[in-house]
PDBQT receptor file of N, H, CA, C and O in Angstrom, charges set to zero:
ATOM      1  N   MET A   1      43.741  -4.242  78.474  1.00  0.00    +0.000 N 
ATOM      2  CA  MET A   1      42.497  -3.607  78.862  1.00  0.00    +0.000 C 
ATOM      3  C   MET A   1      41.534  -3.512  77.682  1.00  0.00    +0.000 C 
ATOM      4  O   MET A   1      40.348  -3.810  77.825  1.00  0.00    +0.000 OA
ATOM      5  N   ILE A   2      42.031  -3.104  76.533  1.00  0.00    +0.000 N 
ATOM      6  H   ILE A   2      42.994  -2.862  76.417  1.00  0.00    +0.000 HD
ATOM      7  CA  ILE A   2      41.167  -2.977  75.356  1.00  0.00    +0.000 C 
ATOM      8  C   ILE A   2      40.674  -4.343  74.900  1.00  0.00    +0.000 C 
ATOM      9  O   ILE A   2      39.501  -4.506  74.567  1.00  0.00    +0.000 OA
ATOM     10  N   ARG A   3      41.571  -5.322  74.887  1.00  0.00    +0.000 N 
ATOM     11  H   ARG A   3      42.524  -5.189  75.158  1.00  0.00    +0.000 HD
ATOM     12  CA  ARG A   3      41.176  -6.671  74.476  1.00  0.00    +0.000 C 
ATOM     13  C   ARG A   3      40.085  -7.214  75.398  1.00  0.00    +0.000 C 
ATOM     14  O   ARG A   3      39.127  -7.831  74.934  1.00  0.00    +0.000 OA
ATOM     15  N   ARG A   4      40.230  -6.986  76.694  1.00  0.00    +0.000 N 
ATOM     16  H   ARG A   4      41.009  -6.484  77.072  1.00  0.00    +0.000 HD
ATOM     17  CA  ARG A   4      39.224  -7.443  77.657  1.00  0.00    +0.000 C 
ATOM     18  C   ARG A   4      37.882  -6.779  77.364  1.00  0.00    +0.000 C 
ATOM     19  O   ARG A   4      36.834  -7.422  77.423  1.00  0.00    +0.000 OA
ATOM     20  N   ALA A   5      37.927  -5.498  77.050  1.00  0.00    +0.000 N 
ATOM     21  H   ALA A   5      38.779  -4.976  77.002  1.00  0.00    +0.000 HD
ATOM     22  CA  ALA A   5      36.689  -4.772  76.744  1.00  0.00    +0.000 C 
ATOM     23  C   ALA A   5      36.030  -5.317  75.487  1.00  0.00    +0.000 C 
ATOM     24  O   ALA A   5      34.811  -5.483  75.437  1.00  0.00    +0.000 OA
ATOM     25  N   LEU A   6      36.836  -5.593  74.480  1.00  0.00    +0.000 N 
ATOM     26  H   LEU A   6      37.826  -5.459  74.521  1.00  0.00    +0.000 HD
ATOM     27  CA  LEU A   6      36.289  -6.095  73.223  1.00  0.00    +0.000 C 
ATOM     28  C   LEU A   6      35.706  -7.496  73.372  1.00  0.00    +0.000 C 
ATOM     29  O   LEU A   6      34.844  -7.904  72.593  1.00  0.00    +0.000 OA
ATOM     30  N   LYS A   7      36.179  -8.222  74.369  1.00  0.00    +0.000 N 
ATOM     31  H   LYS A   7      36.879  -7.890  75.001  1.00  0.00    +0.000 HD
ATOM     32  CA  LYS A   7      35.654  -9.563  74.624  1.00  0.00    +0.000 C 
ATOM     33  C   LYS A   7      34.504  -9.542  75.623  1.00  0.00    +0.000 C 
ATOM     34  O   LYS A   7      34.037 -10.597  76.052  1.00  0.00    +0.000 OA
ATOM     35  N   GLY A   8      34.046  -8.356  75.996  1.00  0.00    +0.000 N 
ATOM     36  H   GLY A   8      34.425  -7.499  75.648  1.00  0.00    +0.000 HD
ATOM     37  CA  GLY A   8      32.888  -8.231  76.871  1.00  0.00    +0.000 C 
ATOM     38  C   GLY A   8      33.210  -8.115  78.341  1.00  0.00    +0.000 C 
ATOM     39  O   GLY A   8      32.327  -8.266  79.185  1.00  0.00    +0.000 OA
ATOM     40  N   GLY A   9      34.454  -7.850  78.659  1.00  0.00    +0.000 N 
ATOM     41  H   GLY A   9      35.172  -7.727  77.973  1.00  0.00    +0.000 HD
ATOM     42  CA  GLY A   9      34.842  -7.696  80.055  1.00  0.00    +0.000 C 
ATOM     43  C   GLY A   9      34.482  -6.326  80.602  1.00  0.00    +0.000 C 
ATOM     44  O   GLY A   9      34.010  -5.451  79.876  1.00  0.00    +0.000 OA
ATOM     45  N   SER A  10      34.709  -6.163  81.866  1.00  0.00    +0.000 N 
ATOM     46  H   SER A  10      35.092  -6.873  82.456  1.00  0.00    +0.000 HD
ATOM     47  CA  SER A  10      34.414  -4.903  82.538  1.00  0.00    +0.000 C 
ATOM     48  C   SER A  10      35.539  -3.891  82.294  1.00  0.00    +0.000 C 
ATOM     49  O   SER A  10      36.718  -4.206  82.457  1.00  0.00    +0.000 OA
ATOM     50  N   VAL A  11      35.160  -2.690  81.907  1.00  0.00    +0.000 N 
ATOM     51  H   VAL A  11      34.203  -2.434  81.775  1.00  0.00    +0.000 HD
ATOM     52  CA  VAL A  11      36.130  -1.611  81.678  1.00  0.00    +0.000 C 
ATOM     53  C   VAL A  11      35.573  -0.306  82.215  1.00  0.00    +0.000 C 
ATOM     54  O   VAL A  11      34.399  -0.218  82.574  1.00  0.00    +0.000 OA
ATOM     55  N   SER A  12      36.415   0.692  82.265  1.00  0.00    +0.000 N 
ATOM     56  H   SER A  12      37.369   0.620  81.973  1.00  0.00    +0.000 HD
ATOM     57  CA  SER A  12      35.982   2.007  82.743  1.00  0.00    +0.000 C 
ATOM     58  C   SER A  12      35.027   2.644  81.736  1.00  0.00    +0.000 C 
ATOM     59  O   SER A  12      35.068   2.307  80.553  1.00  0.00    +0.000 OA
ATOM     60  N   PRO A  13      34.181   3.545  82.180  1.00  0.00    +0.000 N 
ATOM     61  CA  PRO A  13      33.281   4.253  81.268  1.00  0.00    +0.000 C 
ATOM     62  C   PRO A  13      34.042   5.032  80.188  1.00  0.00    +0.000 C 
ATOM     63  O   PRO A  13      33.564   5.154  79.060  1.00  0.00    +0.000 OA
ATOM     64  N   ILE A  14      35.206   5.551  80.527  1.00  0.00    +0.000 N 
ATOM     65  H   ILE A  14      35.594   5.452  81.443  1.00  0.00    +0.000 HD
ATOM     66  CA  ILE A  14      35.994   6.295  79.530  1.00  0.00    +0.000 C 
ATOM     67  C   ILE A  14      36.436   5.368  78.405  1.00  0.00    +0.000 C 
ATOM     68  O   ILE A  14      36.304   5.710  77.231  1.00  0.00    +0.000 OA
ATOM     69  N   MET A  15      36.961   4.188  78.760  1.00  0.00    +0.000 N 
ATOM     70  H   MET A  15      37.067   3.909  79.714  1.00  0.00    +0.000 HD
ATOM     71  CA  MET A  15      37.396   3.238  77.730  1.00  0.00    +0.000 C 
ATOM     72  C   MET A  15      36.202   2.758  76.906  1.00  0.00    +0.000 C 
ATOM     73  O   MET A  15      36.307   2.620  75.687  1.00  0.00    +0.000 OA
ATOM     74  N   ALA A  16      35.090   2.508  77.551  1.00  0.00    +0.000 N 
ATOM     75  H   ALA A  16      35.005   2.621  78.541  1.00  0.00    +0.000 HD
ATOM     76  CA  ALA A  16      33.890   2.071  76.840  1.00  0.00    +0.000 C 
ATOM     77  C   ALA A  16      33.443   3.126  75.831  1.00  0.00    +0.000 C 
ATOM     78  O   ALA A  16      33.065   2.791  74.709  1.00  0.00    +0.000 OA
ATOM     79  N   SER A  17      33.486   4.392  76.224  1.00  0.00    +0.000 N 
ATOM     80  H   SER A  17      33.794   4.664  77.136  1.00  0.00    +0.000 HD
ATOM     81  CA  SER A  17      33.065   5.456  75.302  1.00  0.00    +0.000 C 
ATOM     82  C   SER A  17      34.054   5.599  74.148  1.00  0.00    +0.000 C 
ATOM     83  O   SER A  17      33.648   5.876  73.020  1.00  0.00    +0.000 OA
ATOM     84  N   ARG A  18      35.334   5.416  74.414  1.00  0.00    +0.000 N 
ATOM     85  H   ARG A  18      35.664   5.191  75.331  1.00  0.00    +0.000 HD
ATOM     86  CA  ARG A  18      36.326   5.480  73.326  1.00  0.00    +0.000 C 
ATOM     87  C   ARG A  18      36.133   4.348  72.329  1.00  0.00    +0.000 C 
ATOM     88  O   ARG A  18      36.248   4.554  71.121  1.00  0.00    +0.000 OA
ATOM     89  N   ILE A  19      35.844   3.165  72.825  1.00  0.00    +0.000 N 
ATOM     90  H   ILE A  19      35.750   2.997  73.806  1.00  0.00    +0.000 HD
ATOM     91  CA  ILE A  19      35.585   2.034  71.927  1.00  0.00    +0.000 C 
ATOM     92  C   ILE A  19      34.328   2.290  71.111  1.00  0.00    +0.000 C 
ATOM     93  O   ILE A  19      34.271   1.972  69.923  1.00  0.00    +0.000 OA
ATOM     94  N   MET A  20      33.324   2.867  71.755  1.00  0.00    +0.000 N 
ATOM     95  H   MET A  20      33.371   3.125  72.720  1.00  0.00    +0.000 HD
ATOM     96  CA  MET A  20      32.076   3.168  71.049  1.00  0.00    +0.000 C 
ATOM     97  C   MET A  20      32.309   4.214  69.954  1.00  0.00    +0.000 C 
ATOM     98  O   MET A  20      31.788   4.074  68.848  1.00  0.00    +0.000 OA
ATOM     99  N   ILE A  21      33.081   5.250  70.250  1.00  0.00    +0.000 N 
ATOM    100  H   ILE A  21      33.504   5.363  71.148  1.00  0.00    +0.000 HD
ATOM    101  CA  ILE A  21      33.388   6.277  69.246  1.00  0.00    +0.000 C 
ATOM    102  C   ILE A  21      34.189   5.673  68.101  1.00  0.00    +0.000 C 
ATOM    103  O   ILE A  21      33.926   5.974  66.936  1.00  0.00    +0.000 OA
ATOM    104  N   TYR A  22      35.165   4.822  68.418  1.00  0.00    +0.000 N 
ATOM    105  H   TYR A  22      35.379   4.578  69.364  1.00  0.00    +0.000 HD
ATOM    106  CA  TYR A  22      35.957   4.156  67.380  1.00  0.00    +0.000 C 
ATOM    107  C   TYR A  22      35.047   3.328  66.478  1.00  0.00    +0.000 C 
ATOM    108  O   TYR A  22      35.149   3.398  65.254  1.00  0.00    +0.000 OA
ATOM    109  N   THR A  23      34.155   2.540  67.088  1.00  0.00    +0.000 N 
ATOM    110  H   THR A  23      34.073   2.483  68.083  1.00  0.00    +0.000 HD
ATOM    111  CA  THR A  23      33.251   1.686  66.322  1.00  0.00    +0.000 C 
ATOM    112  C   THR A  23      32.337   2.525  65.437  1.00  0.00    +0.000 C 
ATOM    113  O   THR A  23      32.144   2.209  64.263  1.00  0.00    +0.000 OA
ATOM    114  N   TYR A  24      31.783   3.576  65.991  1.00  0.00    +0.000 N 
ATOM    115  H   TYR A  24      31.940   3.832  66.945  1.00  0.00    +0.000 HD
ATOM    116  CA  TYR A  24      30.896   4.467  65.238  1.00  0.00    +0.000 C 
ATOM    117  C   TYR A  24      31.640   5.104  64.063  1.00  0.00    +0.000 C 
ATOM    118  O   TYR A  24      31.144   5.112  62.937  1.00  0.00    +0.000 OA
ATOM    119  N   ALA A  25      32.819   5.629  64.331  1.00  0.00    +0.000 N 
ATOM    120  H   ALA A  25      33.222   5.622  65.246  1.00  0.00    +0.000 HD
ATOM    121  CA  ALA A  25      33.598   6.293  63.281  1.00  0.00    +0.000 C 
ATOM    122  C   ALA A  25      33.992   5.318  62.178  1.00  0.00    +0.000 C 
ATOM    123  O   ALA A  25      33.886   5.648  60.996  1.00  0.00    +0.000 OA
ATOM    124  N   SER A  26      34.439   4.136  62.546  1.00  0.00    +0.000 N 
ATOM    125  H   SER A  26      34.525   3.869  63.505  1.00  0.00    +0.000 HD
ATOM    126  CA  SER A  26      34.874   3.183  61.523  1.00  0.00    +0.000 C 
ATOM    127  C   SER A  26      33.692   2.583  60.762  1.00  0.00    +0.000 C 
ATOM    128  O   SER A  26      33.793   2.333  59.561  1.00  0.00    +0.000 OA
ATOM    129  N   THR A  27      32.589   2.353  61.442  1.00  0.00    +0.000 N 
ATOM    130  H   THR A  27      32.507   2.556  62.418  1.00  0.00    +0.000 HD
ATOM    131  CA  THR A  27      31.405   1.780  60.787  1.00  0.00    +0.000 C 
ATOM    132  C   THR A  27      30.814   2.725  59.752  1.00  0.00    +0.000 C 
ATOM    133  O   THR A  27      30.426   2.302  58.663  1.00  0.00    +0.000 OA
ATOM    134  N   PHE A  28      30.748   4.003  60.097  1.00  0.00    +0.000 N 
ATOM    135  H   PHE A  28      31.063   4.346  60.982  1.00  0.00    +0.000 HD
ATOM    136  CA  PHE A  28      30.104   4.971  59.221  1.00  0.00    +0.000 C 
ATOM    137  C   PHE A  28      31.094   5.878  58.484  1.00  0.00    +0.000 C 
ATOM    138  O   PHE A  28      30.709   6.889  57.897  1.00  0.00    +0.000 OA
ATOM    139  N   ASN A  29      32.370   5.501  58.524  1.00  0.00    +0.000 N 
ATOM    140  H   ASN A  29      32.683   4.680  59.000  1.00  0.00    +0.000 HD
ATOM    141  CA  ASN A  29      33.420   6.256  57.825  1.00  0.00    +0.000 C 
ATOM    142  C   ASN A  29      33.387   7.748  58.173  1.00  0.00    +0.000 C 
ATOM    143  O   ASN A  29      33.381   8.612  57.296  1.00  0.00    +0.000 OA
ATOM    144  N   ILE A  30      33.367   8.015  59.459  1.00  0.00    +0.000 N 
ATOM    145  H   ILE A  30      33.372   7.313  60.172  1.00  0.00    +0.000 HD
ATOM    146  CA  ILE A  30      33.328   9.381  59.965  1.00  0.00    +0.000 C 
ATOM    147  C   ILE A  30      34.669   9.685  60.626  1.00  0.00    +0.000 C 
ATOM    148  O   ILE A  30      35.260   8.820  61.273  1.00  0.00    +0.000 OA
ATOM    149  N   ASN A  31      35.138  10.899  60.461  1.00  0.00    +0.000 N 
ATOM    150  H   ASN A  31      34.658  11.602  59.935  1.00  0.00    +0.000 HD
ATOM    151  CA  ASN A  31      36.351  11.335  61.130  1.00  0.00    +0.000 C 
ATOM    152  C   ASN A  31      36.145  11.192  62.640  1.00  0.00    +0.000 C 
ATOM    153  O   ASN A  31      35.133  11.659  63.163  1.00  0.00    +0.000 OA
ATOM    154  N   PRO A  32      37.084  10.554  63.354  1.00  0.00    +0.000 N 
ATOM    155  CA  PRO A  32      36.901  10.352  64.795  1.00  0.00    +0.000 C 
ATOM    156  C   PRO A  32      36.646  11.639  65.586  1.00  0.00    +0.000 C 
ATOM    157  O   PRO A  32      35.901  11.618  66.565  1.00  0.00    +0.000 OA
ATOM    158  N   SER A  33      37.248  12.750  65.179  1.00  0.00    +0.000 N 
ATOM    159  H   SER A  33      37.853  12.767  64.383  1.00  0.00    +0.000 HD
ATOM    160  CA  SER A  33      36.981  13.992  65.921  1.00  0.00    +0.000 C 
ATOM    161  C   SER A  33      35.550  14.467  65.690  1.00  0.00    +0.000 C 
ATOM    162  O   SER A  33      34.940  15.047  66.588  1.00  0.00    +0.000 OA
ATOM    163  N   GLU A  34      35.007  14.227  64.498  1.00  0.00    +0.000 N 
ATOM    164  H   GLU A  34      35.502  13.756  63.768  1.00  0.00    +0.000 HD
ATOM    165  CA  GLU A  34      33.597  14.556  64.244  1.00  0.00    +0.000 C 
ATOM    166  C   GLU A  34      32.692  13.609  65.019  1.00  0.00    +0.000 C 
ATOM    167  O   GLU A  34      31.676  14.027  65.574  1.00  0.00    +0.000 OA
ATOM    168  N   ALA A  35      33.058  12.343  65.056  1.00  0.00    +0.000 N 
ATOM    169  H   ALA A  35      33.884  12.003  64.605  1.00  0.00    +0.000 HD
ATOM    170  CA  ALA A  35      32.269  11.364  65.799  1.00  0.00    +0.000 C 
ATOM    171  C   ALA A  35      32.239  11.722  67.279  1.00  0.00    +0.000 C 
ATOM    172  O   ALA A  35      31.223  11.535  67.948  1.00  0.00    +0.000 OA
ATOM    173  N   TYR A  36      33.343  12.232  67.783  1.00  0.00    +0.000 N 
ATOM    174  H   TYR A  36      34.168  12.385  67.240  1.00  0.00    +0.000 HD
ATOM    175  CA  TYR A  36      33.443  12.612  69.187  1.00  0.00    +0.000 C 
ATOM    176  C   TYR A  36      32.462  13.738  69.522  1.00  0.00    +0.000 C 
ATOM    177  O   TYR A  36      31.984  13.826  70.653  1.00  0.00    +0.000 OA
ATOM    178  N   ASP A  37      32.160  14.597  68.547  1.00  0.00    +0.000 N 
ATOM    179  H   ASP A  37      32.548  14.526  67.628  1.00  0.00    +0.000 HD
ATOM    180  CA  ASP A  37      31.229  15.701  68.753  1.00  0.00    +0.000 C 
ATOM    181  C   ASP A  37      29.765  15.298  68.579  1.00  0.00    +0.000 C 
ATOM    182  O   ASP A  37      28.867  16.100  68.836  1.00  0.00    +0.000 OA
ATOM    183  N   THR A  38      29.521  14.068  68.146  1.00  0.00    +0.000 N 
ATOM    184  H   THR A  38      30.250  13.416  67.937  1.00  0.00    +0.000 HD
ATOM    185  CA  THR A  38      28.158  13.582  67.954  1.00  0.00    +0.000 C 
ATOM    186  C   THR A  38      27.533  13.258  69.312  1.00  0.00    +0.000 C 
ATOM    187  O   THR A  38      28.193  12.658  70.160  1.00  0.00    +0.000 OA
ATOM    188  N   PRO A  39      26.288  13.641  69.531  1.00  0.00    +0.000 N 
ATOM    189  CA  PRO A  39      25.642  13.323  70.808  1.00  0.00    +0.000 C 
ATOM    190  C   PRO A  39      25.628  11.806  71.064  1.00  0.00    +0.000 C 
ATOM    191  O   PRO A  39      25.393  11.010  70.155  1.00  0.00    +0.000 OA
ATOM    192  N   PHE A  40      25.879  11.436  72.305  1.00  0.00    +0.000 N 
ATOM    193  H   PHE A  40      26.070  12.082  73.044  1.00  0.00    +0.000 HD
ATOM    194  CA  PHE A  40      25.940  10.024  72.672  1.00  0.00    +0.000 C 
ATOM    195  C   PHE A  40      24.680   9.272  72.261  1.00  0.00    +0.000 C 
ATOM    196  O   PHE A  40      24.758   8.147  71.766  1.00  0.00    +0.000 OA
ATOM    197  N   SER A  41      23.524   9.889  72.464  1.00  0.00    +0.000 N 
ATOM    198  H   SER A  41      23.461  10.803  72.865  1.00  0.00    +0.000 HD
ATOM    199  CA  SER A  41      22.269   9.205  72.143  1.00  0.00    +0.000 C 
ATOM    200  C   SER A  41      22.186   8.846  70.664  1.00  0.00    +0.000 C 
ATOM    201  O   SER A  41      21.667   7.786  70.316  1.00  0.00    +0.000 OA
ATOM    202  N   LEU A  42      22.690   9.712  69.791  1.00  0.00    +0.000 N 
ATOM    203  H   LEU A  42      23.112  10.574  70.074  1.00  0.00    +0.000 HD
ATOM    204  CA  LEU A  42      22.676   9.430  68.360  1.00  0.00    +0.000 C 
ATOM    205  C   LEU A  42      23.670   8.324  68.008  1.00  0.00    +0.000 C 
ATOM    206  O   LEU A  42      23.360   7.445  67.204  1.00  0.00    +0.000 OA
ATOM    207  N   VAL A  43      24.854   8.364  68.603  1.00  0.00    +0.000 N 
ATOM    208  H   VAL A  43      25.105   9.079  69.257  1.00  0.00    +0.000 HD
ATOM    209  CA  VAL A  43      25.849   7.307  68.372  1.00  0.00    +0.000 C 
ATOM    210  C   VAL A  43      25.262   5.956  68.764  1.00  0.00    +0.000 C 
ATOM    211  O   VAL A  43      25.339   4.987  68.008  1.00  0.00    +0.000 OA
ATOM    212  N   LYS A  44      24.680   5.909  69.948  1.00  0.00    +0.000 N 
ATOM    213  H   LYS A  44      24.617   6.696  70.562  1.00  0.00    +0.000 HD
ATOM    214  CA  LYS A  44      24.089   4.665  70.450  1.00  0.00    +0.000 C 
ATOM    215  C   LYS A  44      22.983   4.164  69.529  1.00  0.00    +0.000 C 
ATOM    216  O   LYS A  44      22.937   2.983  69.187  1.00  0.00    +0.000 OA
ATOM    217  N   GLU A  45      22.102   5.059  69.134  1.00  0.00    +0.000 N 
ATOM    218  H   GLU A  45      22.140   6.019  69.412  1.00  0.00    +0.000 HD
ATOM    219  CA  GLU A  45      20.988   4.684  68.260  1.00  0.00    +0.000 C 
ATOM    220  C   GLU A  45      21.480   4.179  66.908  1.00  0.00    +0.000 C 
ATOM    221  O   GLU A  45      20.983   3.171  66.405  1.00  0.00    +0.000 OA
ATOM    222  N   MET A  46      22.439   4.863  66.323  1.00  0.00    +0.000 N 
ATOM    223  H   MET A  46      22.843   5.682  66.731  1.00  0.00    +0.000 HD
ATOM    224  CA  MET A  46      22.958   4.460  65.016  1.00  0.00    +0.000 C 
ATOM    225  C   MET A  46      23.657   3.102  65.096  1.00  0.00    +0.000 C 
ATOM    226  O   MET A  46      23.515   2.285  64.187  1.00  0.00    +0.000 OA
ATOM    227  N   LEU A  47      24.405   2.852  66.164  1.00  0.00    +0.000 N 
ATOM    228  H   LEU A  47      24.520   3.516  66.902  1.00  0.00    +0.000 HD
ATOM    229  CA  LEU A  47      25.056   1.555  66.320  1.00  0.00    +0.000 C 
ATOM    230  C   LEU A  47      24.035   0.438  66.548  1.00  0.00    +0.000 C 
ATOM    231  O   LEU A  47      24.228  -0.685  66.081  1.00  0.00    +0.000 OA
ATOM    232  N   GLU A  48      22.960   0.740  67.260  1.00  0.00    +0.000 N 
ATOM    233  H   GLU A  48      22.803   1.652  67.640  1.00  0.00    +0.000 HD
ATOM    234  CA  GLU A  48      21.897  -0.252  67.448  1.00  0.00    +0.000 C 
ATOM    235  C   GLU A  48      21.223  -0.581  66.116  1.00  0.00    +0.000 C 
ATOM    236  O   GLU A  48      20.971  -1.748  65.818  1.00  0.00    +0.000 OA
ATOM    237  N   ILE A  49      20.936   0.434  65.327  1.00  0.00    +0.000 N 
ATOM    238  H   ILE A  49      21.141   1.383  65.569  1.00  0.00    +0.000 HD
ATOM    239  CA  ILE A  49      20.335   0.216  64.006  1.00  0.00    +0.000 C 
ATOM    240  C   ILE A  49      21.274  -0.607  63.135  1.00  0.00    +0.000 C 
ATOM    241  O   ILE A  49      20.849  -1.560  62.481  1.00  0.00    +0.000 OA
ATOM    242  N   HIS A  50      22.538  -0.243  63.128  1.00  0.00    +0.000 N 
ATOM    243  H   HIS A  50      22.884   0.531  63.659  1.00  0.00    +0.000 HD
ATOM    244  CA  HIS A  50      23.522  -0.972  62.322  1.00  0.00    +0.000 C 
ATOM    245  C   HIS A  50      23.588  -2.441  62.751  1.00  0.00    +0.000 C 
ATOM    246  O   HIS A  50      23.651  -3.336  61.908  1.00  0.00    +0.000 OA
ATOM    247  N   GLY A  51      23.573  -2.683  64.057  1.00  0.00    +0.000 N 
ATOM    248  H   GLY A  51      23.522  -1.956  64.742  1.00  0.00    +0.000 HD
ATOM    249  CA  GLY A  51      23.602  -4.055  64.565  1.00  0.00    +0.000 C 
ATOM    250  C   GLY A  51      22.397  -4.861  64.099  1.00  0.00    +0.000 C 
ATOM    251  O   GLY A  51      22.536  -6.023  63.716  1.00  0.00    +0.000 OA
ATOM    252  N   GLU A  52      21.222  -4.255  64.129  1.00  0.00    +0.000 N 
ATOM    253  H   GLU A  52      21.109  -3.312  64.440  1.00  0.00    +0.000 HD
ATOM    254  CA  GLU A  52      20.012  -4.954  63.686  1.00  0.00    +0.000 C 
ATOM    255  C   GLU A  52      20.053  -5.242  62.186  1.00  0.00    +0.000 C 
ATOM    256  O   GLU A  52      19.651  -6.320  61.746  1.00  0.00    +0.000 OA
ATOM    257  N   VAL A  53      20.534  -4.288  61.411  1.00  0.00    +0.000 N 
ATOM    258  H   VAL A  53      20.861  -3.412  61.768  1.00  0.00    +0.000 HD
ATOM    259  CA  VAL A  53      20.656  -4.495  59.967  1.00  0.00    +0.000 C 
ATOM    260  C   VAL A  53      21.592  -5.662  59.684  1.00  0.00    +0.000 C 
ATOM    261  O   VAL A  53      21.297  -6.505  58.837  1.00  0.00    +0.000 OA
ATOM    262  N   LYS A  54      22.721  -5.715  60.390  1.00  0.00    +0.000 N 
ATOM    263  H   LYS A  54      22.961  -5.030  61.078  1.00  0.00    +0.000 HD
ATOM    264  CA  LYS A  54      23.684  -6.806  60.204  1.00  0.00    +0.000 C 
ATOM    265  C   LYS A  54      23.070  -8.149  60.590  1.00  0.00    +0.000 C 
ATOM    266  O   LYS A  54      23.329  -9.156  59.932  1.00  0.00    +0.000 OA
ATOM    267  N   LYS A  55      22.256  -8.177  61.652  1.00  0.00    +0.000 N 
ATOM    268  H   LYS A  55      22.045  -7.358  62.187  1.00  0.00    +0.000 HD
ATOM    269  CA  LYS A  55      21.576  -9.415  62.045  1.00  0.00    +0.000 C 
ATOM    270  C   LYS A  55      20.609  -9.878  60.952  1.00  0.00    +0.000 C 
ATOM    271  O   LYS A  55      20.557 -11.063  60.622  1.00  0.00    +0.000 OA
ATOM    272  N   LEU A  56      19.847  -8.934  60.395  1.00  0.00    +0.000 N 
ATOM    273  H   LEU A  56      19.889  -7.972  60.663  1.00  0.00    +0.000 HD
ATOM    274  CA  LEU A  56      18.921  -9.277  59.318  1.00  0.00    +0.000 C 
ATOM    275  C   LEU A  56      19.660  -9.796  58.093  1.00  0.00    +0.000 C 
ATOM    276  O   LEU A  56      19.226 -10.764  57.469  1.00  0.00    +0.000 OA
ATOM    277  N   GLU A  57      20.773  -9.159  57.745  1.00  0.00    +0.000 N 
ATOM    278  H   GLU A  57      21.125  -8.373  58.252  1.00  0.00    +0.000 HD
ATOM    279  CA  GLU A  57      21.577  -9.620  56.617  1.00  0.00    +0.000 C 
ATOM    280  C   GLU A  57      22.070 -11.044  56.853  1.00  0.00    +0.000 C 
ATOM    281  O   GLU A  57      22.036 -11.871  55.942  1.00  0.00    +0.000 OA
ATOM    282  N   ALA A  58      22.525 -11.331  58.059  1.00  0.00    +0.000 N 
ATOM    283  H   ALA A  58      22.553 -10.659  58.799  1.00  0.00    +0.000 HD
ATOM    284  CA  ALA A  58      23.017 -12.670  58.383  1.00  0.00    +0.000 C 
ATOM    285  C   ALA A  58      21.891 -13.697  58.297  1.00  0.00    +0.000 C 
ATOM    286  O   ALA A  58      22.101 -14.806  57.806  1.00  0.00    +0.000 OA
ATOM    287  N   GLU A  59      20.708 -13.340  58.769  1.00  0.00    +0.000 N 
ATOM    288  H   GLU A  59      20.537 -12.439  59.169  1.00  0.00    +0.000 HD
ATOM    289  CA  GLU A  59      19.563 -14.243  58.685  1.00  0.00    +0.000 C 
ATOM    290  C   GLU A  59      19.198 -14.532  57.236  1.00  0.00    +0.000 C 
ATOM    291  O   GLU A  59      18.920 -15.677  56.880  1.00  0.00    +0.000 OA
ATOM    292  N   GLU A  60      19.198 -13.505  56.404  1.00  0.00    +0.000 N 
ATOM    293  H   GLU A  60      19.425 -12.575  56.693  1.00  0.00    +0.000 HD
ATOM    294  CA  GLU A  60      18.872 -13.689  54.989  1.00  0.00    +0.000 C 
ATOM    295  C   GLU A  60      19.925 -14.546  54.284  1.00  0.00    +0.000 C 
ATOM    296  O   GLU A  60      19.587 -15.375  53.440  1.00  0.00    +0.000 OA
ATOM    297  N   MET A  61      21.176 -14.351  54.625  1.00  0.00    +0.000 N 
ATOM    298  H   MET A  61      21.450 -13.677  55.311  1.00  0.00    +0.000 HD
ATOM    299  CA  MET A  61      22.235 -15.163  54.031  1.00  0.00    +0.000 C 
ATOM    300  C   MET A  61      22.104 -16.618  54.467  1.00  0.00    +0.000 C 
ATOM    301  O   MET A  61      22.337 -17.531  53.675  1.00  0.00    +0.000 OA
ATOM    302  N   GLU A  62      21.733 -16.832  55.722  1.00  0.00    +0.000 N 
ATOM    303  H   GLU A  62      21.543 -16.090  56.365  1.00  0.00    +0.000 HD
ATOM    304  CA  GLU A  62      21.547 -18.196  56.221  1.00  0.00    +0.000 C 
ATOM    305  C   GLU A  62      20.376 -18.869  55.510  1.00  0.00    +0.000 C 
ATOM    306  O   GLU A  62      20.470 -20.035  55.128  1.00  0.00    +0.000 OA
ATOM    307  N   LYS A  63      19.277 -18.141  55.332  1.00  0.00    +0.000 N 
ATOM    308  H   LYS A  63      19.201 -17.194  55.642  1.00  0.00    +0.000 HD
ATOM    309  CA  LYS A  63      18.124 -18.669  54.615  1.00  0.00    +0.000 C 
ATOM    310  C   LYS A  63      18.504 -19.037  53.187  1.00  0.00    +0.000 C 
ATOM    311  O   LYS A  63      18.131 -20.106  52.702  1.00  0.00    +0.000 OA
ATOM    312  N   ALA A  64      19.234 -18.171  52.517  1.00  0.00    +0.000 N 
ATOM    313  H   ALA A  64      19.537 -17.303  52.911  1.00  0.00    +0.000 HD
ATOM    314  CA  ALA A  64      19.639 -18.412  51.137  1.00  0.00    +0.000 C 
ATOM    315  C   ALA A  64      20.562 -19.600  51.029  1.00  0.00    +0.000 C 
ATOM    316  O   ALA A  64      20.474 -20.357  50.062  1.00  0.00    +0.000 OA
ATOM    317  N   SER A  65      21.443 -19.787  51.990  1.00  0.00    +0.000 N 
ATOM    318  H   SER A  65      21.514 -19.172  52.775  1.00  0.00    +0.000 HD
ATOM    319  CA  SER A  65      22.363 -20.928  51.937  1.00  0.00    +0.000 C 
ATOM    320  C   SER A  65      21.653 -22.241  52.203  1.00  0.00    +0.000 C 
ATOM    321  O   SER A  65      22.090 -23.284  51.715  1.00  0.00    +0.000 OA
ATOM    322  N   LYS A  66      20.571 -22.218  52.964  1.00  0.00    +0.000 N 
ATOM    323  H   LYS A  66      20.216 -21.371  53.360  1.00  0.00    +0.000 HD
ATOM    324  CA  LYS A  66      19.796 -23.444  53.248  1.00  0.00    +0.000 C 
ATOM    325  C   LYS A  66      18.966 -23.853  52.049  1.00  0.00    +0.000 C 
ATOM    326  O   LYS A  66      18.634 -25.029  51.903  1.00  0.00    +0.000 OA
ATOM    327  N   LYS A  67      18.619 -22.900  51.179  1.00  0.00    +0.000 N 
ATOM    328  H   LYS A  67      18.889 -21.944  51.297  1.00  0.00    +0.000 HD
ATOM    329  CA  LYS A  67      17.811 -23.208  50.003  1.00  0.00    +0.000 C 
ATOM    330  C   LYS A  67      18.612 -23.930  48.923  1.00  0.00    +0.000 C 
ATOM    331  O   LYS A  67      18.041 -24.588  48.053  1.00  0.00    +0.000 OA
ATOM    332  N   LYS A  68      19.913 -23.805  48.983  1.00  0.00    +0.000 N 
ATOM    333  H   LYS A  68      20.376 -23.270  49.689  1.00  0.00    +0.000 HD
ATOM    334  CA  LYS A  68      20.763 -24.422  47.945  1.00  0.00    +0.000 C 
ATOM    335  C   LYS A  68      20.913 -25.891  48.131  1.00  0.00    +0.000 C 
ATOM    336  O   LYS A  68      21.594 -26.547  47.343  1.00  0.00    +0.000 OA
TER     337      LYS A  68
């Protein structure tokens, strides 16, 4: 079930929220119980920001590798 969810499959809302909390906690080095108390809207926003930052980093690395 977890593997299917991580590959983009359909899962229950409970499993989806647990995966989101795990991702948030591990990405920002937060204790999972503290992450669980964080409002969903903030978790979602922070993960979206993190995703965009990672995309920009990848684009910059690709640009730098093409210049060589």
